[in-house]
Structure formats: C-alpha cells, structure tokens
PyMOL CGO cylinders between C-alpha atoms (Angstrom):
from pymol import cmd
from pymol.cgo import CYLINDER

trace = [
    CYLINDER, 0.00, 0.00, 0.00, 1.51, 2.49, -0.29, 0.3, 1, 1, 1, 1, 1, 1,
    CYLINDER, 1.51, 2.49, -0.29, -1.00, 2.20, 2.45, 0.3, 1, 1, 1, 1, 1, 1,
    CYLINDER, -1.00, 2.20, 2.45, -2.00, -1.42, 2.23, 0.3, 1, 1, 1, 1, 1, 1,
    CYLINDER, -2.00, -1.42, 2.23, 1.34, -3.08, 2.90, 0.3, 1, 1, 1, 1, 1, 1,
    CYLINDER, 1.34, -3.08, 2.90, -0.62, -5.94, 4.43, 0.3, 1, 1, 1, 1, 1, 1,
    CYLINDER, -0.62, -5.94, 4.43, -4.13, -6.09, 2.99, 0.3, 1, 1, 1, 1, 1, 1,
    CYLINDER, -4.13, -6.09, 2.99, -6.13, -9.30, 3.39, 0.3, 1, 1, 1, 1, 1, 1,
    CYLINDER, -6.13, -9.30, 3.39, -6.71, -11.64, 0.49, 0.3, 1, 1, 1, 1, 1, 1,
    CYLINDER, -6.71, -11.64, 0.49, -7.13, -15.29, -0.32, 0.3, 1, 1, 1, 1, 1, 1,
    CYLINDER, -7.13, -15.29, -0.32, -4.19, -17.40, -1.35, 0.3, 1, 1, 1, 1, 1, 1,
    CYLINDER, -4.19, -17.40, -1.35, -3.54, -17.11, -5.05, 0.3, 1, 1, 1, 1, 1, 1,
    CYLINDER, -3.54, -17.11, -5.05, -6.92, -15.62, -5.80, 0.3, 1, 1, 1, 1, 1, 1,
    CYLINDER, -6.92, -15.62, -5.80, -7.95, -12.56, -7.71, 0.3, 1, 1, 1, 1, 1, 1,
    CYLINDER, -7.95, -12.56, -7.71, -9.61, -9.68, -5.85, 0.3, 1, 1, 1, 1, 1, 1,
    CYLINDER, -9.61, -9.68, -5.85, -12.84, -10.87, -4.22, 0.3, 1, 1, 1, 1, 1, 1,
    CYLINDER, -12.84, -10.87, -4.22, -16.05, -9.32, -3.04, 0.3, 1, 1, 1, 1, 1, 1,
    CYLINDER, -16.05, -9.32, -3.04, -15.06, -10.16, 0.53, 0.3, 1, 1, 1, 1, 1, 1,
    CYLINDER, -15.06, -10.16, 0.53, -11.97, -7.96, 0.64, 0.3, 1, 1, 1, 1, 1, 1,
    CYLINDER, -11.97, -7.96, 0.64, -11.96, -4.29, 1.51, 0.3, 1, 1, 1, 1, 1, 1,
    CYLINDER, -11.96, -4.29, 1.51, -10.16, -1.72, -0.61, 0.3, 1, 1, 1, 1, 1, 1,
    CYLINDER, -10.16, -1.72, -0.61, -7.42, 0.04, 1.40, 0.3, 1, 1, 1, 1, 1, 1,
    CYLINDER, -7.42, 0.04, 1.40, -8.74, -1.34, 4.63, 0.3, 1, 1, 1, 1, 1, 1,
    CYLINDER, -8.74, -1.34, 4.63, -5.20, -0.89, 6.03, 0.3, 1, 1, 1, 1, 1, 1,
    CYLINDER, -5.20, -0.89, 6.03, -5.38, -4.06, 8.02, 0.3, 1, 1, 1, 1, 1, 1,
    CYLINDER, -5.38, -4.06, 8.02, -4.60, -7.68, 7.30, 0.3, 1, 1, 1, 1, 1, 1,
    CYLINDER, -4.60, -7.68, 7.30, -5.88, -10.84, 8.85, 0.3, 1, 1, 1, 1, 1, 1,
    CYLINDER, -5.88, -10.84, 8.85, -2.70, -10.86, 10.95, 0.3, 1, 1, 1, 1, 1, 1,
    CYLINDER, -2.70, -10.86, 10.95, -2.26, -7.10, 11.38, 0.3, 1, 1, 1, 1, 1, 1,
    CYLINDER, -2.26, -7.10, 11.38, -3.57, -4.19, 13.35, 0.3, 1, 1, 1, 1, 1, 1,
    CYLINDER, -3.57, -4.19, 13.35, -5.30, -1.22, 11.73, 0.3, 1, 1, 1, 1, 1, 1,
    CYLINDER, -5.30, -1.22, 11.73, -3.17, 1.34, 9.88, 0.3, 1, 1, 1, 1, 1, 1,
    CYLINDER, -3.17, 1.34, 9.88, -3.06, 4.32, 12.19, 0.3, 1, 1, 1, 1, 1, 1,
    CYLINDER, -3.06, 4.32, 12.19, -1.30, 7.57, 11.40, 0.3, 1, 1, 1, 1, 1, 1,
    CYLINDER, -1.30, 7.57, 11.40, 1.55, 6.63, 13.73, 0.3, 1, 1, 1, 1, 1, 1,
    CYLINDER, 1.55, 6.63, 13.73, 2.01, 3.19, 12.21, 0.3, 1, 1, 1, 1, 1, 1,
    CYLINDER, 2.01, 3.19, 12.21, 1.82, 4.56, 8.67, 0.3, 1, 1, 1, 1, 1, 1,
    CYLINDER, 1.82, 4.56, 8.67, 4.54, 7.11, 9.42, 0.3, 1, 1, 1, 1, 1, 1,
    CYLINDER, 4.54, 7.11, 9.42, 6.75, 4.44, 11.02, 0.3, 1, 1, 1, 1, 1, 1,
    CYLINDER, 6.75, 4.44, 11.02, 6.31, 1.73, 8.38, 0.3, 1, 1, 1, 1, 1, 1,
    CYLINDER, 6.31, 1.73, 8.38, 5.44, 3.46, 5.12, 0.3, 1, 1, 1, 1, 1, 1,
    CYLINDER, 5.44, 3.46, 5.12, 8.02, 6.23, 5.54, 0.3, 1, 1, 1, 1, 1, 1,
    CYLINDER, 8.02, 6.23, 5.54, 10.87, 4.03, 6.79, 0.3, 1, 1, 1, 1, 1, 1,
    CYLINDER, 10.87, 4.03, 6.79, 14.16, 5.29, 5.25, 0.3, 1, 1, 1, 1, 1, 1,
    CYLINDER, 14.16, 5.29, 5.25, 15.15, 1.83, 4.05, 0.3, 1, 1, 1, 1, 1, 1,
    CYLINDER, 15.15, 1.83, 4.05, 12.06, 1.67, 1.87, 0.3, 1, 1, 1, 1, 1, 1,
    CYLINDER, 12.06, 1.67, 1.87, 13.80, 3.85, -0.72, 0.3, 1, 1, 1, 1, 1, 1,
    CYLINDER, 13.80, 3.85, -0.72, 16.25, 1.00, -1.23, 0.3, 1, 1, 1, 1, 1, 1,
    CYLINDER, 16.25, 1.00, -1.23, 13.51, -1.48, -2.13, 0.3, 1, 1, 1, 1, 1, 1,
    CYLINDER, 13.51, -1.48, -2.13, 10.77, 0.68, -3.75, 0.3, 1, 1, 1, 1, 1, 1,
    CYLINDER, 10.77, 0.68, -3.75, 12.18, 3.77, -5.45, 0.3, 1, 1, 1, 1, 1, 1,
    CYLINDER, 12.18, 3.77, -5.45, 9.14, 5.93, -6.30, 0.3, 1, 1, 1, 1, 1, 1,
    CYLINDER, 9.14, 5.93, -6.30, 11.00, 8.13, -8.79, 0.3, 1, 1, 1, 1, 1, 1,
    CYLINDER, 11.00, 8.13, -8.79, 12.31, 5.08, -10.66, 0.3, 1, 1, 1, 1, 1, 1,
    CYLINDER, 12.31, 5.08, -10.66, 8.78, 3.68, -10.81, 0.3, 1, 1, 1, 1, 1, 1,
    CYLINDER, 8.78, 3.68, -10.81, 7.25, 6.88, -12.18, 0.3, 1, 1, 1, 1, 1, 1,
    CYLINDER, 7.25, 6.88, -12.18, 10.00, 7.39, -14.75, 0.3, 1, 1, 1, 1, 1, 1,
    CYLINDER, 10.00, 7.39, -14.75, 9.64, 3.82, -16.04, 0.3, 1, 1, 1, 1, 1, 1,
    CYLINDER, 9.64, 3.82, -16.04, 5.87, 4.37, -16.23, 0.3, 1, 1, 1, 1, 1, 1,
    CYLINDER, 5.87, 4.37, -16.23, 6.40, 7.45, -18.42, 0.3, 1, 1, 1, 1, 1, 1,
    CYLINDER, 6.40, 7.45, -18.42, 4.95, 10.05, -16.06, 0.3, 1, 1, 1, 1, 1, 1,
    CYLINDER, 4.95, 10.05, -16.06, 5.09, 13.48, -17.68, 0.3, 1, 1, 1, 1, 1, 1,
    CYLINDER, 5.09, 13.48, -17.68, 4.74, 17.12, -16.70, 0.3, 1, 1, 1, 1, 1, 1,
    CYLINDER, 4.74, 17.12, -16.70, 1.11, 18.23, -16.51, 0.3, 1, 1, 1, 1, 1, 1,
    CYLINDER, 1.11, 18.23, -16.51, -0.28, 14.72, -16.05, 0.3, 1, 1, 1, 1, 1, 1,
    CYLINDER, -0.28, 14.72, -16.05, -3.23, 13.85, -13.81, 0.3, 1, 1, 1, 1, 1, 1,
    CYLINDER, -3.23, 13.85, -13.81, -2.42, 11.02, -11.41, 0.3, 1, 1, 1, 1, 1, 1,
    CYLINDER, -2.42, 11.02, -11.41, -4.70, 9.12, -9.04, 0.3, 1, 1, 1, 1, 1, 1,
    CYLINDER, -4.70, 9.12, -9.04, -2.91, 7.19, -6.29, 0.3, 1, 1, 1, 1, 1, 1,
    CYLINDER, -2.91, 7.19, -6.29, -5.50, 4.72, -5.00, 0.3, 1, 1, 1, 1, 1, 1,
    CYLINDER, -5.50, 4.72, -5.00, -4.48, 3.80, -1.45, 0.3, 1, 1, 1, 1, 1, 1,
    CYLINDER, -4.48, 3.80, -1.45, -2.06, 6.69, -1.07, 0.3, 1, 1, 1, 1, 1, 1,
    CYLINDER, -2.06, 6.69, -1.07, -1.38, 6.08, 2.62, 0.3, 1, 1, 1, 1, 1, 1,
    CYLINDER, -1.38, 6.08, 2.62, 1.25, 8.56, 3.80, 0.3, 1, 1, 1, 1, 1, 1,
    CYLINDER, 1.25, 8.56, 3.80, 1.96, 9.81, 0.27, 0.3, 1, 1, 1, 1, 1, 1,
    CYLINDER, 1.96, 9.81, 0.27, 5.08, 7.74, -0.41, 0.3, 1, 1, 1, 1, 1, 1,
    CYLINDER, 5.08, 7.74, -0.41, 4.35, 7.57, -4.15, 0.3, 1, 1, 1, 1, 1, 1,
    CYLINDER, 4.35, 7.57, -4.15, 2.06, 10.61, -4.39, 0.3, 1, 1, 1, 1, 1, 1,
    CYLINDER, 2.06, 10.61, -4.39, 4.53, 13.32, -3.44, 0.3, 1, 1, 1, 1, 1, 1,
    CYLINDER, 4.53, 13.32, -3.44, 7.27, 12.15, -5.84, 0.3, 1, 1, 1, 1, 1, 1,
    CYLINDER, 7.27, 12.15, -5.84, 4.61, 12.03, -8.57, 0.3, 1, 1, 1, 1, 1, 1,
    CYLINDER, 4.61, 12.03, -8.57, 3.68, 15.63, -7.72, 0.3, 1, 1, 1, 1, 1, 1,
    CYLINDER, 3.68, 15.63, -7.72, 7.29, 16.71, -8.21, 0.3, 1, 1, 1, 1, 1, 1,
    CYLINDER, 7.29, 16.71, -8.21, 7.39, 15.09, -11.64, 0.3, 1, 1, 1, 1, 1, 1,
    CYLINDER, 7.39, 15.09, -11.64, 4.04, 16.37, -12.93, 0.3, 1, 1, 1, 1, 1, 1,
    CYLINDER, 4.04, 16.37, -12.93, 4.81, 19.90, -11.73, 0.3, 1, 1, 1, 1, 1, 1,
    CYLINDER, 4.81, 19.90, -11.73, 2.45, 22.73, -10.93, 0.3, 1, 1, 1, 1, 1, 1,
    CYLINDER, 2.45, 22.73, -10.93, 0.54, 22.11, -14.14, 0.3, 1, 1, 1, 1, 1, 1,
    CYLINDER, 0.54, 22.11, -14.14, -0.36, 18.59, -13.09, 0.3, 1, 1, 1, 1, 1, 1,
    CYLINDER, -0.36, 18.59, -13.09, -2.47, 17.09, -10.32, 0.3, 1, 1, 1, 1, 1, 1,
    CYLINDER, -2.47, 17.09, -10.32, -2.08, 14.13, -8.00, 0.3, 1, 1, 1, 1, 1, 1,
    CYLINDER, -2.08, 14.13, -8.00, -5.23, 12.89, -6.29, 0.3, 1, 1, 1, 1, 1, 1,
    CYLINDER, -5.23, 12.89, -6.29, -4.06, 11.04, -3.16, 0.3, 1, 1, 1, 1, 1, 1,
    CYLINDER, -4.06, 11.04, -3.16, -7.02, 8.74, -2.47, 0.3, 1, 1, 1, 1, 1, 1,
    CYLINDER, -7.02, 8.74, -2.47, -7.57, 6.66, 0.65, 0.3, 1, 1, 1, 1, 1, 1,
    CYLINDER, -7.57, 6.66, 0.65, -10.47, 5.21, 2.65, 0.3, 1, 1, 1, 1, 1, 1,
    CYLINDER, -10.47, 5.21, 2.65, -8.91, 6.18, 5.97, 0.3, 1, 1, 1, 1, 1, 1,
    CYLINDER, -8.91, 6.18, 5.97, -9.99, 9.60, 7.26, 0.3, 1, 1, 1, 1, 1, 1,
    CYLINDER, -9.99, 9.60, 7.26, -6.93, 9.63, 9.53, 0.3, 1, 1, 1, 1, 1, 1,
    CYLINDER, -6.93, 9.63, 9.53, -4.55, 9.11, 6.63, 0.3, 1, 1, 1, 1, 1, 1,
    CYLINDER, -4.55, 9.11, 6.63, -6.36, 11.62, 4.41, 0.3, 1, 1, 1, 1, 1, 1,
    CYLINDER, -6.36, 11.62, 4.41, -5.86, 14.17, 7.20, 0.3, 1, 1, 1, 1, 1, 1,
    CYLINDER, -5.86, 14.17, 7.20, -2.16, 13.27, 7.27, 0.3, 1, 1, 1, 1, 1, 1,
    CYLINDER, -2.16, 13.27, 7.27, -1.93, 13.77, 3.52, 0.3, 1, 1, 1, 1, 1, 1,
    CYLINDER, -1.93, 13.77, 3.52, -3.58, 17.19, 3.77, 0.3, 1, 1, 1, 1, 1, 1,
    CYLINDER, -3.58, 17.19, 3.77, -1.17, 18.20, 6.51, 0.3, 1, 1, 1, 1, 1, 1,
    CYLINDER, -1.17, 18.20, 6.51, 1.82, 17.08, 4.46, 0.3, 1, 1, 1, 1, 1, 1,
    CYLINDER, 1.82, 17.08, 4.46, 0.52, 18.86, 1.36, 0.3, 1, 1, 1, 1, 1, 1,
    CYLINDER, 0.52, 18.86, 1.36, 0.46, 22.12, 3.33, 0.3, 1, 1, 1, 1, 1, 1,
    CYLINDER, 0.46, 22.12, 3.33, 3.84, 21.54, 4.95, 0.3, 1, 1, 1, 1, 1, 1,
    CYLINDER, 3.84, 21.54, 4.95, 5.51, 20.77, 1.62, 0.3, 1, 1, 1, 1, 1, 1,
    CYLINDER, 5.51, 20.77, 1.62, 3.69, 23.50, -0.31, 0.3, 1, 1, 1, 1, 1, 1,
    CYLINDER, 3.69, 23.50, -0.31, 2.44, 20.74, -2.63, 0.3, 1, 1, 1, 1, 1, 1,
    CYLINDER, 2.44, 20.74, -2.63, -0.72, 22.43, -3.85, 0.3, 1, 1, 1, 1, 1, 1,
    CYLINDER, -0.72, 22.43, -3.85, -0.96, 19.92, -6.69, 0.3, 1, 1, 1, 1, 1, 1,
    CYLINDER, -0.96, 19.92, -6.69, -1.48, 17.03, -4.25, 0.3, 1, 1, 1, 1, 1, 1,
    CYLINDER, -1.48, 17.03, -4.25, -5.21, 16.73, -3.59, 0.3, 1, 1, 1, 1, 1, 1,
    CYLINDER, -5.21, 16.73, -3.59, -6.07, 14.28, -0.78, 0.3, 1, 1, 1, 1, 1, 1,
    CYLINDER, -6.07, 14.28, -0.78, -9.43, 12.62, -1.18, 0.3, 1, 1, 1, 1, 1, 1,
    CYLINDER, -9.43, 12.62, -1.18, -11.37, 10.07, 0.83, 0.3, 1, 1, 1, 1, 1, 1,
    CYLINDER, -11.37, 10.07, 0.83, -12.93, 7.18, -1.09, 0.3, 1, 1, 1, 1, 1, 1,
    CYLINDER, -12.93, 7.18, -1.09, -14.89, 4.02, -0.36, 0.3, 1, 1, 1, 1, 1, 1,
    CYLINDER, -14.89, 4.02, -0.36, -14.37, 0.47, -1.63, 0.3, 1, 1, 1, 1, 1, 1,
    CYLINDER, -14.37, 0.47, -1.63, -17.14, 1.06, -4.17, 0.3, 1, 1, 1, 1, 1, 1,
    CYLINDER, -17.14, 1.06, -4.17, -16.64, 4.66, -5.23, 0.3, 1, 1, 1, 1, 1, 1,
    CYLINDER, -16.64, 4.66, -5.23, -13.75, 6.99, -6.02, 0.3, 1, 1, 1, 1, 1, 1,
    CYLINDER, -13.75, 6.99, -6.02, -15.31, 10.49, -6.10, 0.3, 1, 1, 1, 1, 1, 1,
    CYLINDER, -15.31, 10.49, -6.10, -13.69, 11.65, -9.34, 0.3, 1, 1, 1, 1, 1, 1,
    CYLINDER, -13.69, 11.65, -9.34, -14.97, 12.25, -12.86, 0.3, 1, 1, 1, 1, 1, 1,
    CYLINDER, -14.97, 12.25, -12.86, -14.98, 9.68, -15.65, 0.3, 1, 1, 1, 1, 1, 1,
    CYLINDER, -14.98, 9.68, -15.65, -11.85, 9.54, -17.81, 0.3, 1, 1, 1, 1, 1, 1,
    CYLINDER, -11.85, 9.54, -17.81, -9.97, 12.03, -15.67, 0.3, 1, 1, 1, 1, 1, 1,
    CYLINDER, -9.97, 12.03, -15.67, -6.64, 10.30, -15.03, 0.3, 1, 1, 1, 1, 1, 1,
    CYLINDER, -6.64, 10.30, -15.03, -3.58, 9.88, -17.22, 0.3, 1, 1, 1, 1, 1, 1,
    CYLINDER, -3.58, 9.88, -17.22, -2.18, 7.47, -14.61, 0.3, 1, 1, 1, 1, 1, 1,
    CYLINDER, -2.18, 7.47, -14.61, -3.78, 5.43, -11.83, 0.3, 1, 1, 1, 1, 1, 1,
    CYLINDER, -3.78, 5.43, -11.83, -1.52, 3.77, -9.27, 0.3, 1, 1, 1, 1, 1, 1,
    CYLINDER, -1.52, 3.77, -9.27, -2.38, 0.66, -7.25, 0.3, 1, 1, 1, 1, 1, 1,
    CYLINDER, -2.38, 0.66, -7.25, 0.61, 0.22, -4.94, 0.3, 1, 1, 1, 1, 1, 1,
    CYLINDER, 0.61, 0.22, -4.94, 0.56, -2.89, -2.75, 0.3, 1, 1, 1, 1, 1, 1,
    CYLINDER, 0.56, -2.89, -2.75, -3.23, -3.05, -2.70, 0.3, 1, 1, 1, 1, 1, 1,
    CYLINDER, -3.23, -3.05, -2.70, -4.41, -5.19, -5.64, 0.3, 1, 1, 1, 1, 1, 1,
    CYLINDER, -4.41, -5.19, -5.64, -4.22, -8.39, -3.60, 0.3, 1, 1, 1, 1, 1, 1,
    CYLINDER, -4.22, -8.39, -3.60, -6.78, -6.93, -1.20, 0.3, 1, 1, 1, 1, 1, 1,
    CYLINDER, -6.78, -6.93, -1.20, -9.25, -4.87, -3.22, 0.3, 1, 1, 1, 1, 1, 1,
    CYLINDER, -9.25, -4.87, -3.22, -12.80, -5.85, -4.26, 0.3, 1, 1, 1, 1, 1, 1,
    CYLINDER, -12.80, -5.85, -4.26, -13.81, -5.93, -7.94, 0.3, 1, 1, 1, 1, 1, 1,
    CYLINDER, -13.81, -5.93, -7.94, -15.81, -2.72, -7.43, 0.3, 1, 1, 1, 1, 1, 1,
    CYLINDER, -15.81, -2.72, -7.43, -12.57, -0.80, -6.92, 0.3, 1, 1, 1, 1, 1, 1,
    CYLINDER, -12.57, -0.80, -6.92, -11.20, -2.05, -10.24, 0.3, 1, 1, 1, 1, 1, 1,
    CYLINDER, -11.20, -2.05, -10.24, -14.41, -1.00, -11.96, 0.3, 1, 1, 1, 1, 1, 1,
    CYLINDER, -14.41, -1.00, -11.96, -13.89, 2.48, -10.53, 0.3, 1, 1, 1, 1, 1, 1,
    CYLINDER, -13.89, 2.48, -10.53, -10.26, 2.54, -11.64, 0.3, 1, 1, 1, 1, 1, 1,
    CYLINDER, -10.26, 2.54, -11.64, -11.34, 1.65, -15.18, 0.3, 1, 1, 1, 1, 1, 1,
    CYLINDER, -11.34, 1.65, -15.18, -13.98, 4.40, -15.08, 0.3, 1, 1, 1, 1, 1, 1,
    CYLINDER, -13.98, 4.40, -15.08, -11.65, 7.23, -14.03, 0.3, 1, 1, 1, 1, 1, 1,
    CYLINDER, -11.65, 7.23, -14.03, -8.80, 6.29, -16.39, 0.3, 1, 1, 1, 1, 1, 1,
    CYLINDER, -8.80, 6.29, -16.39, -8.55, 8.02, -19.77, 0.3, 1, 1, 1, 1, 1, 1,
    CYLINDER, -8.55, 8.02, -19.77, -8.81, 5.79, -22.87, 0.3, 1, 1, 1, 1, 1, 1,
    CYLINDER, -8.81, 5.79, -22.87, -5.09, 6.35, -23.51, 0.3, 1, 1, 1, 1, 1, 1,
    CYLINDER, -5.09, 6.35, -23.51, -4.18, 6.33, -19.80, 0.3, 1, 1, 1, 1, 1, 1,
    CYLINDER, -4.18, 6.33, -19.80, -1.99, 3.92, -17.88, 0.3, 1, 1, 1, 1, 1, 1,
    CYLINDER, -1.99, 3.92, -17.88, -2.69, 1.77, -14.84, 0.3, 1, 1, 1, 1, 1, 1,
    CYLINDER, -2.69, 1.77, -14.84, 0.45, 1.13, -12.76, 0.3, 1, 1, 1, 1, 1, 1,
    CYLINDER, 0.45, 1.13, -12.76, 0.32, -1.87, -10.43, 0.3, 1, 1, 1, 1, 1, 1,
    CYLINDER, 0.32, -1.87, -10.43, 2.92, -2.53, -7.72, 0.3, 1, 1, 1, 1, 1, 1,
    CYLINDER, 2.92, -2.53, -7.72, 2.67, -5.48, -5.38, 0.3, 1, 1, 1, 1, 1, 1,
    CYLINDER, 2.67, -5.48, -5.38, 4.62, -7.84, -3.18, 0.3, 1, 1, 1, 1, 1, 1,
    CYLINDER, 4.62, -7.84, -3.18, 6.32, -10.85, -4.75, 0.3, 1, 1, 1, 1, 1, 1,
    CYLINDER, 6.32, -10.85, -4.75, 4.61, -14.06, -3.71, 0.3, 1, 1, 1, 1, 1, 1,
    CYLINDER, 4.61, -14.06, -3.71, 7.42, -15.27, -1.48, 0.3, 1, 1, 1, 1, 1, 1,
    CYLINDER, 7.42, -15.27, -1.48, 8.61, -14.64, 2.08, 0.3, 1, 1, 1, 1, 1, 1,
    CYLINDER, 8.61, -14.64, 2.08, 9.92, -11.09, 2.51, 0.3, 1, 1, 1, 1, 1, 1,
    CYLINDER, 9.92, -11.09, 2.51, 10.70, -8.75, 5.40, 0.3, 1, 1, 1, 1, 1, 1,
    CYLINDER, 10.70, -8.75, 5.40, 7.34, -7.14, 6.17, 0.3, 1, 1, 1, 1, 1, 1,
    CYLINDER, 7.34, -7.14, 6.17, 4.22, -7.21, 4.08, 0.3, 1, 1, 1, 1, 1, 1,
    CYLINDER, 4.22, -7.21, 4.08, 1.23, -9.58, 4.08, 0.3, 1, 1, 1, 1, 1, 1,
    CYLINDER, 1.23, -9.58, 4.08, 1.60, -13.37, 4.37, 0.3, 1, 1, 1, 1, 1, 1,
    CYLINDER, 1.60, -13.37, 4.37, 3.03, -14.89, 1.19, 0.3, 1, 1, 1, 1, 1, 1,
    CYLINDER, 3.03, -14.89, 1.19, -0.11, -16.99, 0.67, 0.3, 1, 1, 1, 1, 1, 1,
    CYLINDER, -0.11, -16.99, 0.67, -2.20, -13.81, 0.59, 0.3, 1, 1, 1, 1, 1, 1,
    CYLINDER, -2.20, -13.81, 0.59, -0.29, -12.33, -2.35, 0.3, 1, 1, 1, 1, 1, 1,
    CYLINDER, -0.29, -12.33, -2.35, -0.75, -12.45, -6.12, 0.3, 1, 1, 1, 1, 1, 1,
    CYLINDER, -0.75, -12.45, -6.12, 1.90, -13.54, -8.59, 0.3, 1, 1, 1, 1, 1, 1,
    CYLINDER, 1.90, -13.54, -8.59, 2.42, -11.19, -11.56, 0.3, 1, 1, 1, 1, 1, 1,
    CYLINDER, 2.42, -11.19, -11.56, 0.48, -13.68, -13.68, 0.3, 1, 1, 1, 1, 1, 1,
    CYLINDER, 0.48, -13.68, -13.68, -2.45, -13.70, -11.24, 0.3, 1, 1, 1, 1, 1, 1,
    CYLINDER, -2.45, -13.70, -11.24, -2.43, -9.91, -11.04, 0.3, 1, 1, 1, 1, 1, 1,
    CYLINDER, -2.43, -9.91, -11.04, -2.45, -9.64, -14.82, 0.3, 1, 1, 1, 1, 1, 1,
    CYLINDER, -2.45, -9.64, -14.82, -5.31, -12.11, -15.11, 0.3, 1, 1, 1, 1, 1, 1,
    CYLINDER, -5.31, -12.11, -15.11, -7.38, -10.15, -12.59, 0.3, 1, 1, 1, 1, 1, 1,
    CYLINDER, -7.38, -10.15, -12.59, -6.81, -6.86, -14.38, 0.3, 1, 1, 1, 1, 1, 1,
    CYLINDER, -6.81, -6.86, -14.38, -7.45, -8.31, -17.83, 0.3, 1, 1, 1, 1, 1, 1,
    CYLINDER, -7.45, -8.31, -17.83, -10.82, -9.53, -16.56, 0.3, 1, 1, 1, 1, 1, 1,
    CYLINDER, -10.82, -9.53, -16.56, -11.63, -5.94, -15.61, 0.3, 1, 1, 1, 1, 1, 1,
    CYLINDER, -11.63, -5.94, -15.61, -10.87, -4.39, -18.98, 0.3, 1, 1, 1, 1, 1, 1,
    CYLINDER, -10.87, -4.39, -18.98, -7.12, -3.84, -19.03, 0.3, 1, 1, 1, 1, 1, 1,
    CYLINDER, -7.12, -3.84, -19.03, -4.33, -5.00, -21.34, 0.3, 1, 1, 1, 1, 1, 1,
    CYLINDER, -4.33, -5.00, -21.34, -0.76, -5.58, -20.17, 0.3, 1, 1, 1, 1, 1, 1,
    CYLINDER, -0.76, -5.58, -20.17, 2.06, -3.42, -21.55, 0.3, 1, 1, 1, 1, 1, 1,
    CYLINDER, 2.06, -3.42, -21.55, 5.09, -3.90, -19.33, 0.3, 1, 1, 1, 1, 1, 1,
    CYLINDER, 5.09, -3.90, -19.33, 6.33, -5.65, -16.20, 0.3, 1, 1, 1, 1, 1, 1,
    CYLINDER, 6.33, -5.65, -16.20, 9.55, -5.72, -14.17, 0.3, 1, 1, 1, 1, 1, 1,
    CYLINDER, 9.55, -5.72, -14.17, 11.08, -6.28, -10.74, 0.3, 1, 1, 1, 1, 1, 1,
    CYLINDER, 11.08, -6.28, -10.74, 10.84, -3.19, -8.54, 0.3, 1, 1, 1, 1, 1, 1,
    CYLINDER, 10.84, -3.19, -8.54, 13.62, -4.01, -6.13, 0.3, 1, 1, 1, 1, 1, 1,
    CYLINDER, 13.62, -4.01, -6.13, 14.05, -7.29, -4.26, 0.3, 1, 1, 1, 1, 1, 1,
    CYLINDER, 14.05, -7.29, -4.26, 10.56, -7.62, -2.75, 0.3, 1, 1, 1, 1, 1, 1,
    CYLINDER, 10.56, -7.62, -2.75, 8.14, -6.11, -5.28, 0.3, 1, 1, 1, 1, 1, 1,
    CYLINDER, 8.14, -6.11, -5.28, 7.16, -6.23, -8.92, 0.3, 1, 1, 1, 1, 1, 1,
    CYLINDER, 7.16, -6.23, -8.92, 5.62, -3.53, -11.10, 0.3, 1, 1, 1, 1, 1, 1,
    CYLINDER, 5.62, -3.53, -11.10, 3.30, -3.74, -14.10, 0.3, 1, 1, 1, 1, 1, 1,
    CYLINDER, 3.30, -3.74, -14.10, 1.78, -1.27, -16.55, 0.3, 1, 1, 1, 1, 1, 1,
    CYLINDER, 1.78, -1.27, -16.55, -1.61, -1.71, -18.21, 0.3, 1, 1, 1, 1, 1, 1,
    CYLINDER, -1.61, -1.71, -18.21, -3.78, 0.28, -20.57, 0.3, 1, 1, 1, 1, 1, 1,
    CYLINDER, -3.78, 0.28, -20.57, -7.55, 0.16, -21.03, 0.3, 1, 1, 1, 1, 1, 1,
    CYLINDER, -7.55, 0.16, -21.03, -8.36, -2.64, -23.45, 0.3, 1, 1, 1, 1, 1, 1,
    CYLINDER, -8.36, -2.64, -23.45, -9.41, -1.39, -26.86, 0.3, 1, 1, 1, 1, 1, 1,
    CYLINDER, -9.41, -1.39, -26.86, -13.16, -1.29, -27.32, 0.3, 1, 1, 1, 1, 1, 1,
    CYLINDER, -13.16, -1.29, -27.32, -13.81, -2.19, -23.68, 0.3, 1, 1, 1, 1, 1, 1,
    CYLINDER, -13.81, -2.19, -23.68, -16.01, 0.42, -22.04, 0.3, 1, 1, 1, 1, 1, 1,
]
cmd.load_cgo(trace, "trace")
C-alpha cells in the first residue's frame, strides 16, 4: 500500500467481493493508524527497495499529467509524482482512511504541494470524474481490493491512460502480508485483464516487489 502493505486476500486468488479496498489491516495485522503509517510506510530503508522516482519514470509520467494514487497512505508515491508532474499537473491522493487523508492534507500544506489533492474514497466509489486520469496507481493493494474498486479505476482512467500496479512478490519477505495472501504477476495480470485492461510492461521493482503497466483494453467500455 503504499498504504496497504498488508491487505487481506485469499491465497492465489484474484480480488474478491469479501476484501476491503485500502482497509489498512490484514488478517494478521492491526489497523493502519497515522503513527504506524509514518513508522512503516516512511521508513528510510524503503527507498532501497521501492524507489518511487524510478517507478514513475519507467511508467512514463510526464509534466502536466493527472495522477490518481489509490491507497495513497502517507503519500510515499504521491509526493514524488507531484514533483514530476509539476504545478501544471495534479495528484489525487485517495484513501479510505480519514486519519490518513488528514495526514496527507497536513503534508501537502507543509511541503507546499498544492498539486497534491487528498481525497477520501470508499471500496465502491472513487469520487472523481470519468476519464480524468492519465495514470492510476495501485501500490501494494491489488491483492486486497474488491472488484468494485477495479471498476472504478477503469472508469476514471482516460482511454489512452496507464494503470500502474505494484505489489509484493509471492514469497517470504521482510514485512508485508503473508506470502499466501499475495498475487503472482500472472495472477495480477489475469485479474486486471478480466476488468478491462491490457498488459504493456512488467519488471522487478527491487528485491521484494514487482511492477506492471496496463492500458484500457481497446473497445472495452
């Protein structure tokens, strides 16, 4: 997760109706509080394993783009995106946690990041317009989101936009959800293809994560 570093999911399964988008808690974890998010999601060593600038550059993020970070947490990926899109772009930092949205607003003010727009969502609705986003990010949350969230992601993404998925490798790693609760890259791709996306690229994002890029499938509304 950015915020959902340990979301619940079933072993090897695609997103299910029984999982909660950005719930910030796993079957074996406590809730994601502000204090825990700051301690875990902002840990200095995270830059060594998930470089946000490297991710955004590989994804082709450009000045003036509109980005939606779904499950933004503490803003680990959102604030680097804001630097890259510049004042002419926008980054909607979306989360279901009111506490974390408040943290994002505070950080936006502190960093003079007027182009970061924190926004509270629900598992079934992201309160943004259709076909708004050039990029939508799902960082460490796909293994725990319901299908309704993916429908919303498809709705807000432009026809020529890009969906960027980051998730934990399905193997034991320091931190993160249980390995059996994770999706392999192939399982993640299958889930997203079922929801109207086509794969474009995929790579290792450091030792513990993988990244993928998708586009809306042609002719799929």
